[in-house]
N, C-alpha and C positions, 0 to 999 in steps of 0.2 A: 326482372321481377319473378323467373321461377326460383331463383334460389329465396327469396322472401318468402315465396309461398310455401316452401320445403321447410321451410325454419318455423313457420307457425305451425304447420301439418305437424311436423316432427315434435313442437313443445305439445301439441294436444295429444300425440301418442306419449308422451311421457307422463302426462296429467293420469291418462288411462294406466299406463304401466304403475303408476303410485298408488292409484287405486286397487288395482289389482291386488300388490303386494299388502294393502293395508287391510283389504277383505281377507286375504288368506291366512294373515298373521292370527285376526279374529276367530277364524273357525278351525285354524290348526289341522288343514288339511290339503297343503298345498300340492298337485300332482302337476304342475306345470313341465315345461322344459327342463331338463337334466334333472328331473325329482326321480328317486330311484323308486321301480314298483314294487310292492310287495309280492312276496309268489303268491300264486294263484292257490286259493283252497276252497274247494267246492262246499256247496250249501248242502247239509247233510238232508235237509228238509225236502229236497228237489230228488226227484226221478233222473234216469238217465237223459242225456238231452234227447230228443225225439220220443219220449214216452209220455204216454196219456194215461192219467191226468198230469200236469208239470210238477204239481205239489203234493207232497205227502199228507203234509196238514195244512189247514185254509188259509192263503195269506191275504190281507187286507194291504190295497194300494188305493190310494187318492191318486183321481187323476186331472189334471189340470187340460182343458180344451175348448176350443173356441166354438161358439154357437155356430150352427149350421140351419140355412135356410129352410133345406129339404129334410132335417131331421127332426123328427118331434120330441123325443126323450132319451137321452143316453142313459138314465138309470136304467129304464124299462125296454129297451130297444133289444131286439131278436139277437142280434150279433152279441151285443153285451153279454145276453144269456149264453149264446155259446161260448164266447171266451172264458167266463166264468166255469162254465160246467167242465171245459176241457183242461182248463188250467188250475182248477181248484181255486178259484181267486173269489175275494167278493171286492168289487169296483165302484166306489164313490166318486163323485165329480165334483169338481167345480169348472162351472163353465162360464166362460168369461164373453163379454158381449163381442159380437162380430168385429173384428178387426182391432180389437183391443189387445189380445194374447201379447204381443210381443213387447207392448210398453206396459202392460200388467207384469212381467216377469222381469222388467229391467228395472222397474220401481222395487219389485219386492229384494231383488239382488242389492240394490243399491240400499235397501233397508237393514241389510245385513244377512238375509236368505232364511229367517225363521220361519215364515210365513208360506216358503216354497213349498207346494206338494211334491208326492213321491215321484211322477213322472210329469212331464209338461210332452202334451203331442201337439204336433204342428211344424210346419217348416222353420228351420231357423238356419241363418247363414254360417257358414264355417268360421268367419270372423268373431260374431257374437257368442258363439260356443266355444271357441277359444278363450277370449276375456273372460268369460263365466267359469271355463276349467282352471284356468291358470290362477284365479282369485278361489280356488276351492268350493264354487257354488253347484257347480255340477262335475259327475263322475264321470273320467276315460274309461273306455268301452273294452280296449284292445284286449286283456287276458280273458273276457268274457266269449269276445269274436274267435279266438283263438280256443277257448277250452268248452265253451257252453253251447254255442251255435249249432243249430240241426238246419231247422226248415230254413234260414236265411242262407246257408252254407249251397243246400239244395238246389234251393232257386237260383242261386248266382252261378249254379252252373249251364244254364240256360244263356247267359249272357254274353255280350261279344267282349266284354271289358271286364277288369279287376276292380270291382265297386269300391273296395276300400282304398286303394290309391285317389280317389277324388273327395273322399271325406275324411282324409286323414290330414290333421292340422302342421304347420311346419315343425311344430316340435316334437310330433311322431306321434301324436294322440289320437285317438278317436273319441271326438266328445259325442258322441250321441247314435243313435240307431238310424240307418239310413234308408230310403226307400225308392224305389226307380220304377217308372213304366213307360217302358220303350214302346216308342211309336213308330214304326215301320215307316210309314209316310211320313212323319217329322223330322224323322234322320235324313232324309233326301228331298224335301220338298223345295228348301230355297233354291235348287239349282234347277229348277224345272222351266221351259218354253215350250209350250202348247203349241200345236199345230191344228187347223183344221182339216182335218180327215177328208170331206166331200171333195174338198178343192183336189186334194191328192188323187182321188179316184178320179174324179171328173177330167182331169188333165195327164192321165195313165201315169203317175210319177209315182216312184217308190218313196219309202220313208228314207228321207237323208242319213247318212251315216259318218259323213265327213265334214268338215268346214268347207271345202270346194264345193262339195253336192248340195250342203244348205245355201249356200250362196247363188248357185243355178237354180234352187227352188224357190228362192223368192225373186228371181228375175222372172221366172214363169208365172208366179202369182202377180208380179206387176204388170206384163206384158200380153197375157194371154188370157184376159176376162175371165176368170175363172166363175165369176158368180153369175155371167151367162147376161146382163143388162146392158149389155154393149156400150157402157160408158168405162174410161178409164179410171175407174174410183175406186179401185183397190189399194189397202195397205199391207205392204207385205208383213212388217212387224212393227209392234209397237209395245212400249212399255208405258211406265211413270215415274215421275221424279224421285219419290223414297226409293224404289224398287234400281233404279241405273245405279246407284251405287253399292246395291248388295245384290239381290238376285240374279240382275243381269250381267255382274260380274262374275257370279258363281258358275253361271249359265254357259258363259262364252269367252271367258277365260282359261277355262279348264282345260280346253283342247291346246293351249300355249302354255301353262304354266299352272301347276297344281295352286289352287284357288279356294278357300273355306273362308269361314267367319272369321271377322277380324283380319285376314290374309296372311296368317300363319303358315310355315310349312318347316318341317325337318330336312336338312340337309347334312349327312353323315353324323348323326348325333346331335347337330349345332340346331338350335332353334334361329329360323330366319323369317324372312318376309318375301309374298311373291310380288310385291309392288316394286322391288327393286330389281327384278332380274330381266333378263335380255327378254325372255318369252312373254313379260308382260307389255315390253314396247310393242312386240309383235302382235300381241292381241289388239292393243291399241290401232295398229295400223287397220288389223281387219275391220274392227267396228267405223273407224273413218272409211273406211271404204265401202260397207252397208250405209252409212248415211249421204256419203257424196252420191252415189247411185241412186238415193233414193227407194232405197229398200227400208231404212230404219228410219221411223215417222221422227225427225226433229219435235213433235211435242212430247215426246217420251221424256224429255230433261225437263218440261217446264209445267205439265198437267200433274192432276192428282188422279188416284185410282178412281175417283167417280167419275169424273171426265174420259178415263180411259174406259170405261165400264159402257159409258154413253156412246163410245165409237164404236164398240163389240156388238150391243144390243140390236140394233135395225135388220131387217130382213128386207131382201137376200144379206148374206153377211159380205162384208166389208172388209175385214182383218183376215189374212193369213196365219199368222204365228203371235201367240198372245205372250208378253214375259210375267208370269204370276203363277202361283202355285198348283192352283187350279180354277175352274171355272165356277166356281160356288158364287160369284158377285154377280151373275146374271138372275135374272128372275125365277122362280122355283118351275114353271111351267114354259120354260124357253129351252126349247129341244138341243140347244149349240151347247147347253151345258155337257151334255154326253159326246159330243162329236170334236172336241177340243183334245187330242190326245198329248202326251208329253214325250216331246222327242228325246229318245234314248242317247246317252253321252256321245258326243260326237268327237270322231279322232282328228286330230290334227297334229302340229309338229311335237309335240308334247305327249301323241299316242292318244289313248281312250279313257277318260279317268273321271269320276264323277264328284258332284260337291258331296262330303260328307260330314257328317257331324254325329260322333256319338250322343246318345241321349242319356245324359249323368245322372248318377242318383243326387240326392240331397239329405241332409239330416231332417229325421221327421218326429225324433222323440229324443228325449232327454230324460236323464236320472240325477236326481239333485241329492245334494248331500244329507237332506233329511231324510231318504228313503233306506228304513232299516233290513231291508230283503232286496238288496239291489239286485245278485243274480235272478232272483223270482221276477222282478221287472223288466229284467234283459230277456226273460223266456218268453214273457208275453209280448214283447216287441217281437222276438224270435217266430211266435206262433202267428202274430201277424202279418208276418212276412211271409207264411207257407202258401203254395199255390191256390188253396180251399179259400183262405181267409181272404187273399188279394183280390180272388175274384167277389168273392163273398161281401166286400163292403164298397164296390160297386155296383153288383147287381143280384144281390139279395140272397134268397134261399133258393136252391135248385130245386125245379120240379113246382115251384109256386110262381117266384118272380124271374125267374128264367129256365128254360128246357134246353134239352138238345134239340137240333135241327131234325126235320122230317126227311125220311130216307130220301135218298137223291138229291137233297139240296147241296148246293156249289158254293164255295169260296169265293169271296170277293177279290183273295189274294191267294189262288188255288194252288200255285206252283210251291209255294212254300210249306203246304200240308199242314197247316197252323189248324187247331181244333175249333168248330163253331160253338156258337149260343145263340139262341132267339131271346132277345128279352121282353118279359112279359109287362114287368112293372116299368112306367116310364120316367125316365131321368129327370128330375127336377121336381116332381111332384112332392109333396110333403108325406114322410113314411117314416114308419119305426121298425125297418126290417137291417139296416144298415147303416153305416156312418159318413157315408159320401165319399171315399176314397181318404180318409185319414188315415194317417199312420203310417208306418213302414212297411206298407206293402210292396212285393216285388213281384212285376211281369215282366217277362222278356218278350223278345221280337214273335216267338210264338203264340202269345198272346195279345198283340197289339193289333190282330187282324183278324179277329173272331168273327168279323161281319159277312152276313148272308150275301148273295149275289141274287138280288131279286128280280133280275134282268128290267129293273126301270129304267128306259132311256134318258130319262131325266136326272139320274144320279151321276154326278160330276165326279163321285169316285171311282165309277166302273173305269174310264180309260186309264186313271192311276194303277189299278189293279193288274190291266194287262201288259203296262211296260215296267213296273217298278222292278222287276228280277236284273234286267239290265243296267239300273243304278248300283245295284247289291254286286254285280259282278264286278262293276269297273271301279269300285270305292280303291280308295289308297289311305288302308287305316294306319301304314307305317308313316303317312306323311303326317297325319291329323296332330295338330296341337289344340286341347279341349282341356277345360278346369283347372288349370292351373291354380296352385294354393301359395299366395302370396305370404311373408313375413310383413311385418310393420315397414320397414326400411323400403322392401320390393314395392309393397303396395301403394307407397308415398309417392314414388317415381310411376308408377302406371297412372295414377291418379291425376297426378300433373301434367302428363305428357301426353300418353296414349290415345285419348279421345281426339285430341287436335291435330294429330298426325294421321288418322284414320279419315277425318274430316278434309284434309288436305290431298289425301288421297284420292277421294272422291270428286272431290273440287278439281282438280289435275286432270284426271279421266274426262270428265265432261269438257273442260277448255281442250284439251290435245283432238278428241273426236269431233268437236264443232270447229274447230281451228283457229281458237282463239291464242292458244298455243301451239308452237309447229314442232311435230313431233321428232321433227329430223335434226333441226338446230336447237333445240332449249332441252332436250333430253338430260345433258350433264348438268344445267342448272338447276331443273328439275330432282335430279338425284342429289346435289350438292345441298341442298337446303334440307334435307333429312338430318344432315349433323347438325345444323343450326337449329332443330328441333326436337334435339334429344334422343334420335332412334338410337343411338349406341347404348345408351343407358336402360333404353325399353329393352333392348335384346338382353344386355346383359340380367337383368331381372327375370325376363322370362328363361332365360338360360337357367338360372340358379335356382328356379320354382322346378324347372321342368326337371334337371338332373335330380332333385330332392324327390321330387313325387316318385321316378321311377328306379331309384336307389331306395326308396321305402318301399315299393313293391315287388322288388326283387327280394328284399330280405325277407318280405315273409314268405 
């Protein structure tokens, strides 16, 4: 069955390749894999990178963009005027109905591309951009990133990653301008479990730091009546069905083996997976112990998130530890929202390490074959990636739509010394000041937590701000695998096999913990199943993409 599926998909890819070749021949501008790049020749109408205005003589650009519910008019927008004045541009817009941009782009490409505007702004997958680029419909921007970028290079200095590494196609080309909005919160949130701090205080317990201490804390919650109602009704630890195969594992497997999304890890330069490692087996044993001792609610495997929320809502509190990214699911005036605090990464046999998934860039602007001033168009995107415009497109005009905080204000994520701002213009209202985060904006960690700590006891983010530094401290970026860019054959393997393997891992974890499978007697048969499911092919595809990605980054 798998071979038939792969043959069908291979045929589909062959059709796409033929279409790409046909389109490329029609426009005579093939820039794909193996194509020699012309030597960079700067546009004489442009000032030096980083100099304003960008262009000496005014440059007209036609911009394709998708309608936004909170943007009144792109033509008269205040941010548009700022871009035009500082770049010396004349921008006109083709506004596509909301949700239609990618379909419209595909139709224009299929028709030969004569109707394509100069640039199209909005997210596009690397796969689609590569297809259009190899067909000659959009331009590779490698030379411009190397010679003409200024503000995007400045902004990238504050990133923890090399952004171009994650937007470079398998053929070595960058077919668009990237944007990235790093969220410190989102980088670590899926690895959180939250403990009810009032119970720690009542029982005179400290925050657990190891898996053994966590076990003892859960036992105390079970046995020592922390809610004080005289009943043994406390639930030490609870989760919900979909989180048990993801968030729970990221939080409570990391003390035993490095665990991230999709369970990739890197060992001596080789891509591997956590779920075949001895530490994974030890982590299963630990979770089985929690369930067997009545510390982990068995409902965690079957109930949905709304049912879990119903368990943690009543007063007095009945749940000690909640497996969720935050307590924002509680009612807006439920004081417990600010009383559940993330437990810093626990130390176990594998040491102390946190769930870590870097926030990755995506292509957010492409320059088409019809653009007569491609380097000027690139500079437009480069300017949008500057710190000023990246903040502007979310918050608007300084001093009018947002302002610096009052003296003495405290940052919600104060340990990182991030800049703060106080928003005046309410996000989501119809306005004519900014573009609503569209385009290649670049915001790093230092911009991801600019919120002011208002002291609101109902703010679920305050406990996160108190503890997130520990998650940052114990991250293991050298083991993380993220944003792999596959070629057609590798993508075919991943599409055919990977999701089935992950489902098997999650299902087997639940069965081992609940005792439906015996972790001692059936571990070897569990491992043997992966070969039948094609794990060696998946690892081979991932390894090829990983090596290509890192070799490309080193070459830069």
